C-alpha positions as CSV (number, residue, x, y, z in Angstrom):
1,M,50.8,-15.5,-97.3
2,H,47.0,-15.9,-97.0
3,S,46.2,-12.5,-98.4
4,T,42.4,-12.7,-98.3
5,A,42.4,-13.9,-94.7
6,L,44.9,-11.2,-93.7
7,S,42.8,-8.5,-95.3
8,V,39.6,-9.6,-93.4
9,F,41.7,-9.9,-90.3
10,C,43.0,-6.3,-90.7
11,L,39.5,-5.0,-91.4
12,F,38.1,-6.3,-88.1
13,F,41.2,-5.3,-86.2
14,L,40.7,-1.7,-87.5
15,L,37.1,-1.7,-86.4
16,V,37.8,-2.7,-82.8
17,T,40.7,-0.2,-82.7
18,L,38.3,2.6,-83.6
19,A,35.8,1.2,-81.0
20,G,38.6,1.3,-78.4
21,F,39.4,5.0,-78.9
22,W,35.6,5.8,-79.1
23,A,35.1,4.2,-75.7
24,A,36.8,7.2,-74.1
25,R,33.6,9.1,-74.8
26,W,31.3,6.3,-73.8
27,R,29.5,6.9,-70.4
28,R,32.1,9.6,-69.7
29,P,31.2,11.7,-66.6
30,A,31.3,15.5,-66.8
31,A,34.4,15.5,-64.7
32,G,36.2,13.2,-67.1
33,I,38.0,10.0,-66.3
34,A,40.9,11.5,-64.3
35,S,40.6,9.2,-61.3
36,L,41.4,5.6,-60.6
37,E,37.8,4.7,-60.0
38,E,36.8,6.1,-63.5
39,W,39.8,5.0,-65.5
40,G,40.4,1.7,-63.7
41,L,36.8,0.7,-62.8
42,A,34.7,2.8,-65.2
43,G,33.1,4.4,-62.3
44,R,31.6,1.1,-61.0
45,S,28.8,1.7,-63.5
46,F,28.4,-1.4,-65.6
47,G,25.1,-3.2,-65.6
48,T,24.3,-6.9,-66.0
49,W,24.9,-7.3,-69.8
50,I,28.1,-5.2,-70.0
51,T,29.5,-6.9,-67.0
52,W,28.6,-10.3,-68.6
53,F,30.5,-9.5,-71.7
54,L,33.4,-7.9,-69.8
55,I,33.9,-10.8,-67.4
56,G,33.4,-13.3,-70.2
57,G,35.9,-11.5,-72.3
58,D,38.2,-11.3,-69.3
59,L,38.1,-15.0,-68.4
60,Y,37.8,-16.6,-71.9
61,T,40.9,-15.2,-73.5
62,A,42.7,-15.6,-76.9
63,Y,45.0,-18.1,-75.2
64,T,42.0,-20.0,-73.9
65,V,40.8,-20.4,-77.5
66,I,44.3,-21.5,-78.5
67,A,45.5,-23.5,-75.5
68,V,42.4,-25.5,-74.5
69,P,42.0,-27.1,-77.9
70,A,45.8,-27.4,-78.1
71,A,45.7,-29.4,-74.8
72,L,43.2,-31.8,-76.3
73,Y,45.2,-32.0,-79.5
74,G,48.3,-32.9,-77.6
75,A,47.2,-34.7,-74.4
76,G,43.6,-35.9,-75.0
77,A,41.0,-36.0,-72.3
78,L,43.1,-34.4,-69.6
79,G,42.7,-31.0,-71.4
80,F,39.0,-31.0,-70.6
81,F,39.7,-30.0,-67.0
82,A,39.1,-26.4,-68.1
83,V,35.4,-27.2,-68.5
84,P,34.6,-28.5,-65.0
85,Y,36.7,-25.8,-63.4
86,A,34.6,-23.1,-65.1
87,V,31.5,-24.8,-63.8
88,I,32.9,-24.9,-60.2
89,A,34.0,-21.3,-60.4
90,Y,30.5,-19.8,-60.8
91,P,28.8,-21.0,-57.6
92,Y,32.0,-19.9,-55.8
93,M,31.6,-16.5,-57.5
94,M,28.0,-16.3,-56.4
95,V,28.9,-16.9,-52.7
96,V,32.2,-14.9,-52.4
97,L,32.3,-12.0,-54.9
98,P,29.0,-10.1,-54.1
99,R,30.2,-9.9,-50.5
100,L,33.6,-8.6,-51.6
101,W,31.9,-6.1,-53.9
102,R,29.9,-4.7,-51.1
103,V,32.9,-4.1,-48.8
104,C,35.0,-2.7,-51.7
105,H,32.2,-0.4,-52.8
106,R,31.6,0.8,-49.3
107,H,35.2,1.8,-48.7
108,G,36.2,2.8,-52.2
109,Y,38.6,-0.2,-52.7
110,V,39.9,-0.7,-56.2
111,T,41.7,-4.0,-55.7
112,F,41.4,-7.1,-53.5
113,A,44.7,-6.0,-51.9
114,D,42.9,-2.8,-50.8
115,F,40.4,-5.1,-49.0
116,V,43.2,-7.1,-47.3
117,N,44.8,-3.8,-46.1
118,G,41.5,-2.6,-44.7
119,R,40.5,-6.0,-43.2
120,Y,43.9,-6.7,-41.5
121,G,45.7,-3.4,-41.2
122,N,49.0,-5.0,-42.1
123,R,51.0,-3.3,-44.8
124,W,53.4,-6.3,-45.4
125,L,50.5,-8.6,-46.0
126,T,49.0,-6.1,-48.4
127,I,52.3,-5.8,-50.3
128,A,52.5,-9.6,-50.5
129,I,49.0,-9.8,-52.0
130,A,49.8,-7.1,-54.5
131,I,53.2,-8.6,-55.6
132,T,51.6,-12.0,-56.0
133,G,48.9,-10.5,-58.3
134,I,51.4,-8.6,-60.4
135,L,53.8,-11.6,-60.7
136,A,50.9,-13.8,-61.8
137,L,49.6,-11.3,-64.3
138,M,52.8,-10.6,-66.3
139,P,53.0,-14.1,-67.9
140,Y,49.2,-14.1,-68.4
141,I,49.5,-10.9,-70.5
142,A,52.4,-12.4,-72.4
143,L,50.3,-15.5,-73.2
144,Q,47.7,-13.2,-74.8
145,L,50.5,-12.0,-77.1
146,V,51.5,-15.6,-77.7
147,G,47.9,-16.4,-78.9
148,M,48.0,-13.3,-81.2
149,K,51.5,-14.2,-82.5
150,V,50.3,-17.8,-83.4
151,V,47.3,-16.3,-85.4
152,I,49.4,-13.8,-87.3
153,S,52.1,-16.4,-88.1
154,A,49.5,-18.8,-89.4
155,M,48.4,-16.2,-92.0
156,G,52.0,-16.1,-93.2
157,L,52.9,-12.7,-91.7
158,N,56.3,-13.3,-90.0
159,G,58.6,-11.1,-88.0
160,E,58.1,-9.2,-84.8
161,W,56.7,-5.9,-86.1
162,P,53.0,-7.0,-86.6
163,L,52.8,-8.0,-83.0
164,A,54.5,-4.9,-81.8
165,V,52.2,-2.7,-83.9
166,A,49.1,-4.5,-82.5
167,F,50.2,-4.0,-79.0
168,I,51.1,-0.3,-79.4
169,I,47.6,0.3,-80.6
170,L,46.3,-1.6,-77.6
171,A,48.4,0.4,-75.3
172,A,47.2,3.7,-76.9
173,Y,43.5,3.1,-76.5
174,T,43.8,1.6,-73.1
175,Y,45.7,4.6,-71.9
176,S,43.0,7.0,-73.2
177,S,39.9,5.0,-72.4
178,G,40.8,2.8,-69.4
179,L,38.4,-0.1,-68.7
180,R,35.7,1.3,-71.0
181,A,37.8,0.2,-74.0
182,P,37.9,-3.6,-73.3
183,A,34.2,-3.4,-72.2
184,V,33.2,-2.1,-75.7
185,I,35.5,-4.5,-77.5
186,A,34.4,-7.5,-75.4
187,I,30.9,-7.2,-77.0
188,V,32.3,-7.4,-80.5
189,K,34.7,-10.2,-79.6
190,D,32.1,-12.4,-78.0
191,V,29.7,-12.2,-80.9
192,M,32.5,-13.1,-83.3
193,L,33.6,-16.0,-81.1
194,Y,30.1,-17.6,-81.0
195,I,29.8,-17.3,-84.8
196,M,33.3,-18.9,-85.2
197,V,32.7,-21.8,-82.8
198,L,29.2,-22.6,-84.0
199,A,30.4,-22.6,-87.7
200,A,33.4,-24.7,-86.9
201,L,31.4,-27.3,-84.9
202,I,28.7,-27.6,-87.6
203,F,30.5,-27.5,-90.8
204,I,33.9,-29.2,-90.1
205,P,32.3,-32.4,-88.7
206,I,30.1,-32.6,-91.8
207,Q,33.3,-32.4,-93.9
208,L,34.9,-35.2,-91.8
209,G,31.9,-37.6,-91.7
210,G,30.2,-36.8,-88.4
211,Y,31.2,-36.7,-84.8
212,G,31.5,-40.4,-84.5
213,R,34.2,-40.4,-87.1
214,V,35.8,-37.4,-85.5
215,F,36.2,-39.1,-82.2
216,E,37.4,-42.3,-83.9
217,L,40.1,-40.5,-85.9
218,A,41.1,-38.3,-82.9
219,N,41.6,-41.4,-80.7
220,Q,43.7,-43.1,-83.4
221,A,45.9,-40.0,-83.7
222,L,46.3,-39.6,-79.9
223,A,47.5,-43.2,-79.7
224,T,50.5,-42.3,-81.8
225,H,51.6,-39.5,-79.4
226,T,54.5,-39.8,-77.0
227,P,53.3,-40.6,-74.4
228,P,50.1,-42.2,-75.9
229,A,46.9,-40.5,-75.0
230,T,43.2,-41.2,-75.5
231,I,39.9,-39.3,-75.6
232,L,39.0,-40.9,-72.2
233,L,40.7,-40.2,-68.9
234,K,42.8,-43.0,-67.4
235,P,42.2,-43.9,-63.7
236,S,45.7,-42.6,-62.9
237,Q,44.6,-39.1,-64.1
238,F,41.5,-38.8,-62.0
239,L,43.0,-37.0,-59.0
240,G,45.2,-34.8,-61.1
241,Y,42.2,-33.8,-63.3
242,S,39.9,-33.1,-60.3
243,T,42.5,-31.1,-58.4
244,L,43.4,-29.1,-61.5
245,A,39.7,-28.2,-61.8
246,I,39.3,-27.2,-58.1
247,G,42.5,-25.3,-57.8
248,S,42.1,-23.5,-61.1
249,A,38.6,-22.4,-60.0
250,L,39.9,-21.0,-56.8
251,A,42.7,-19.1,-58.6
252,L,40.5,-17.8,-61.4
253,M,38.3,-15.7,-59.1
254,L,41.3,-14.2,-57.3
255,Y,43.2,-13.0,-60.3
256,P,43.5,-9.2,-60.3
257,H,41.8,-8.9,-63.7
258,T,38.8,-10.8,-62.4
259,A,38.7,-8.4,-59.4
260,T,38.8,-5.4,-61.8
261,A,35.9,-6.7,-63.9
262,V,33.8,-7.6,-60.9
263,L,34.4,-4.4,-59.1
264,S,33.3,-2.4,-62.1
265,A,29.8,-3.8,-61.7
266,S,27.1,-1.4,-60.5
267,S,25.7,-3.6,-57.7
268,P,26.2,-6.9,-55.9
269,N,23.0,-8.1,-57.7
270,V,24.8,-7.6,-61.0
271,V,27.6,-9.9,-59.8
272,R,25.0,-12.5,-58.7
273,R,23.2,-12.3,-62.1
274,N,26.5,-12.8,-63.8
275,A,27.3,-15.8,-61.7
276,A,24.0,-17.3,-62.9
277,M,24.5,-16.3,-66.6
278,L,28.2,-16.9,-67.1
279,P,27.9,-20.8,-67.4
280,A,26.9,-20.0,-71.0
281,Y,30.6,-19.3,-71.5
282,S,31.3,-22.7,-70.0
283,F,29.2,-24.3,-72.7
284,L,31.1,-22.2,-75.2
285,L,34.4,-23.4,-73.7
286,G,33.3,-27.0,-74.0
287,L,32.7,-26.4,-77.7
288,I,36.0,-24.6,-78.1
289,A,37.8,-27.6,-76.6
290,L,36.4,-29.9,-79.2
291,L,38.4,-27.9,-81.9
292,G,41.4,-29.9,-80.7
293,Y,39.8,-33.2,-81.7
294,L,38.6,-31.7,-85.0
295,A,42.2,-30.7,-85.7
296,L,43.4,-34.3,-85.0
297,A,40.6,-35.7,-87.2
298,A,41.3,-33.3,-90.0
299,G,44.9,-34.5,-90.1
300,I,46.5,-31.2,-89.0
301,Q,50.2,-32.0,-88.4
302,T,52.3,-29.5,-86.3
303,K,54.9,-29.8,-83.6
304,D,53.5,-26.5,-82.1
305,T,50.2,-27.6,-80.6
306,S,49.2,-24.0,-80.3
307,A,49.1,-23.7,-84.1
308,S,46.5,-26.5,-84.4
309,V,43.4,-24.3,-84.3
310,P,44.6,-21.6,-86.7
311,L,45.8,-24.2,-89.2
312,L,42.4,-26.0,-88.9
313,F,40.5,-22.9,-89.8
314,L,42.8,-22.1,-92.8
315,K,42.4,-25.7,-94.0
316,S,38.6,-26.1,-93.5
317,F,37.1,-22.7,-94.3
318,P,37.1,-20.4,-97.3
319,E,39.9,-18.0,-96.7
320,W,37.7,-15.0,-96.0
321,F,35.9,-16.8,-93.2
322,A,39.2,-18.2,-91.9
323,G,40.3,-14.5,-91.6
324,F,37.2,-13.7,-89.7
325,C,37.8,-16.6,-87.3
326,L,41.4,-15.7,-86.8
327,A,40.4,-12.0,-86.2
328,A,38.0,-13.3,-83.4
329,V,40.9,-15.1,-81.7
330,A,43.3,-12.1,-82.0
331,I,40.6,-9.7,-80.7
332,G,40.1,-12.1,-77.9
333,A,43.7,-11.2,-76.8
334,L,42.9,-7.5,-76.7
335,V,40.2,-7.6,-74.0
336,P,42.0,-9.6,-71.3
337,A,45.4,-8.0,-72.0
338,A,43.9,-4.5,-71.5
339,I,42.1,-5.5,-68.3
340,M,45.1,-7.3,-67.0
341,S,47.4,-4.3,-67.6
342,I,44.8,-2.1,-65.8
343,A,44.6,-4.5,-62.9
344,A,48.4,-4.6,-62.5
345,S,48.7,-0.8,-62.7
346,N,45.9,-0.5,-60.0
347,L,47.8,-2.8,-57.7
348,F,51.1,-1.0,-58.2
349,T,49.5,2.5,-57.8
350,R,47.3,1.7,-54.7
351,N,49.1,-1.1,-53.0
352,L,52.8,-0.8,-53.7
353,Y,53.6,2.8,-54.3
354,G,50.7,4.0,-52.2
355,T,51.7,1.7,-49.3
356,F,55.3,2.7,-49.4
357,A,54.6,6.4,-49.9
358,R,52.4,6.4,-46.9
359,R,50.3,9.4,-48.2
360,K,47.0,9.6,-49.8
361,M,47.4,10.5,-53.5
362,Q,45.0,12.8,-55.2
363,P,42.6,11.1,-57.7
364,S,44.3,12.7,-60.7
365,E,47.7,11.6,-59.4
366,E,46.5,8.0,-59.0
367,S,45.0,8.0,-62.5
368,A,48.2,9.5,-64.1
369,M,50.4,7.0,-62.4
370,A,48.2,4.0,-63.2
371,K,48.1,5.0,-66.9
372,A,51.9,5.2,-67.0
373,V,52.3,1.9,-65.2
374,S,49.8,0.2,-67.6
375,L,52.1,1.2,-70.5
376,V,55.2,-0.3,-68.7
377,V,53.3,-3.5,-68.0
378,K,52.2,-3.9,-71.6
379,F,55.6,-3.3,-73.0
380,G,57.2,-5.5,-70.4
381,A,54.9,-8.3,-71.6
382,L,55.8,-7.5,-75.2
383,A,59.5,-7.7,-74.4
384,F,58.8,-11.0,-72.6
385,V,57.3,-12.5,-75.8
386,L,59.8,-11.0,-78.3
387,Y,63.0,-11.8,-76.5
388,L,62.3,-14.9,-74.5
389,P,61.3,-18.4,-75.7
390,T,57.5,-18.9,-75.8
391,P,57.7,-21.9,-73.3
392,Y,58.9,-19.4,-70.6
393,A,55.6,-17.6,-70.7
394,I,53.7,-20.9,-70.5
395,E,55.8,-22.2,-67.7
396,M,55.5,-19.0,-65.7
397,Q,51.7,-19.2,-66.2
398,L,51.7,-22.6,-64.5
399,L,53.3,-20.9,-61.5
400,G,50.7,-18.1,-61.7
401,G,47.8,-20.3,-60.9
402,I,49.7,-22.0,-58.0
403,W,50.5,-18.5,-56.6
404,M,47.0,-17.1,-56.8
405,C,45.6,-20.1,-54.8
406,Q,47.8,-18.9,-51.9
407,L,45.5,-15.8,-51.5
408,V,42.5,-17.9,-50.5
409,P,43.1,-17.6,-46.7
410,S,43.5,-13.8,-46.8
411,I,40.7,-12.9,-49.2
412,V,38.2,-15.7,-49.5
413,I,38.2,-16.7,-45.8
414,G,38.9,-13.1,-44.8
415,V,35.6,-11.9,-46.3
416,F,33.7,-14.3,-44.0
417,S,35.9,-14.2,-40.9
418,R,38.8,-12.3,-39.4
419,W,39.9,-15.2,-37.2
420,F,43.3,-15.6,-38.8
421,H,46.1,-13.4,-37.5
422,P,47.6,-11.1,-40.2
423,W,51.2,-12.1,-39.4
424,A,50.2,-15.8,-39.5
425,L,48.6,-15.2,-42.9
426,L,51.8,-13.6,-44.2
427,L,53.9,-16.5,-43.0
428,G,51.4,-19.1,-44.3
429,W,51.4,-17.2,-47.7
430,A,55.2,-17.4,-47.8
431,V,55.3,-21.1,-47.1
432,G,52.5,-21.8,-49.6
433,M,54.3,-19.8,-52.3
434,A,57.7,-21.5,-51.6
435,S,56.3,-25.0,-51.5
436,G,54.1,-24.6,-54.6
437,T,57.0,-23.1,-56.5
438,A,59.3,-25.9,-55.4
439,M,56.9,-28.6,-56.5
440,A,56.5,-27.0,-60.0
441,T,60.2,-26.3,-60.5
442,S,61.0,-29.9,-59.5
443,L,58.9,-30.9,-62.6
444,H,61.0,-28.4,-64.6
445,L,57.8,-26.3,-65.1
446,K,56.6,-28.9,-67.7
447,S,53.5,-29.7,-65.6
448,S,51.7,-28.5,-62.5
449,V,50.5,-32.0,-61.6
450,Y,52.9,-33.1,-58.8
451,P,53.4,-36.7,-57.5
452,L,53.0,-36.1,-53.8
453,H,54.7,-38.9,-51.9
454,L,53.1,-39.8,-48.6
455,P,53.8,-42.7,-46.2
456,A,52.4,-46.1,-47.3
457,W,49.9,-46.0,-44.5
458,L,48.4,-42.8,-46.0
459,G,48.1,-44.3,-49.4
460,G,51.5,-43.8,-51.0
461,T,51.8,-41.4,-54.0
462,Y,49.1,-39.0,-55.1
463,A,49.5,-37.1,-58.4
464,M,47.7,-33.8,-57.9
465,Y,47.7,-30.1,-58.8
466,A,50.6,-28.6,-56.9
467,A,48.5,-25.6,-55.8
468,I,46.3,-27.9,-53.6
469,P,49.0,-29.3,-51.2
470,A,50.6,-25.9,-51.1
471,L,47.3,-24.3,-50.1
472,L,46.7,-27.0,-47.5
473,L,50.1,-26.3,-46.0
474,N,49.5,-22.6,-46.1
475,L,46.2,-23.0,-44.2
476,A,47.8,-25.3,-41.6
477,I,50.7,-22.9,-41.0
478,S,48.3,-19.9,-40.8
479,A,45.9,-21.7,-38.4
480,L,48.8,-22.9,-36.1
481,L,50.6,-19.6,-36.0
482,T,47.3,-17.8,-35.4
483,L,46.8,-19.8,-32.2
484,V,50.4,-19.1,-31.1
485,F,50.2,-15.4,-31.8
486,R,46.9,-15.0,-30.1
487,A,48.1,-16.8,-27.1
488,A,51.2,-14.5,-27.0
489,K,48.8,-11.5,-27.5
490,F,50.8,-10.4,-30.5
491,N,49.5,-7.3,-32.3
492,S,46.7,-8.4,-34.6
493,G,46.3,-5.1,-36.5
494,T,43.1,-3.2,-36.9
495,D,40.0,-4.0,-39.0
496,S,38.9,-0.7,-40.5
497,T,36.1,-2.2,-42.6
498,D,32.4,-1.6,-41.8
499,A,30.8,-4.7,-40.2
500,S,27.5,-3.9,-41.8
501,A,29.1,-4.2,-45.3
502,Y,29.3,-8.0,-44.8
503,V,25.6,-8.4,-44.3
504,G,23.1,-8.8,-47.1
């Protein structure tokens, strides 16, 4: 038991808990937060800096801090794909998301599934988008708990009750404060993360003899792994690495929690400014990734690669500062888990229950239902972690990214053109989901880089991220069936969005 580290950890956890409950009073309108716009999007009132912290806290999660270094610790250079995918994501964010924000703000849309419903007027396509988002979010929330569980276990606190207590507290202040709670906590979390990373990347290499020595020792350690790895990419990994980066960037900006954070901004210019400023987090992510090599160089030995970073902190820092660092990682779980549960409850309330009920709910009804569903989502994720093996959450998360990429034709292309027929989009989505899932399951969900076998005249076998060929097949089916359905004059639904919202 690391008592000093645990005490510091508990102190910071208490501070952010108090901040979470206080957030219910922060920027609270006179009418309260008894509507989905206020509870789930904080009244679309966040300016540039709050949105920057919120989106950063949303995208750079506890599991990012644990998993990216763990990928380098276990697999070497291939784990660095997370850095270029973050770089690719922000120009894409600059082009697509301000336009989506304008349409959603004009019509009071709370989710991207709301946008699809307005754009295409097809309830089954809307339901498909909502179900995909919820399915992809559940293991993602569970992974935040996995990150928190690893941190708590590293300090010697075993058993299920610490994780359960932490999540009950999270559930309570998210229920009362909505999106305002993670927005406040994100500011604290990001400051702590920058202090943690800068301290680790300055002081630990000094202890180990400099970065040249770190890379040398890390390369030697990776050579002993099965299969052997290196700190440089092998030519056979180039395509898998690049498609992982591209596909992950496409998926990242379509996740429901990203939509929730973006739609809480006060204007499209706030979204654009964030697209320009968020690469600072990419720089931070690159530094975080290096912790994996530091753990190898420091001689950290563990079969659970996720434990490498917590063990590195406990070995390299005074116990009080290790407690601070581990608190930063655990608090990093609270922000995205809260936003994800809010996003899932928004989807269920608006796009599943609301679509099937076929009646417009009162704002207070929507808010009450979303709050209740957010509790169910959180405790479902908690049960996932407590009663199923940890690899299940990781494996399901591999599928989550593949699934989210299948929303590109409906949402990303849909915000620029309504050429696709809604029924063609639905069938293309189904084919993309099925083929992507089949590719991942054929690898026993151990990897998402699939060896795509093509005829010899097309180059043979290409190892690539399964989301990419699934998306290409999705687009091909959607385009082909659109031509067929339009030729047959099949009902194409009604676009109820305002054309002027797409201009500017």
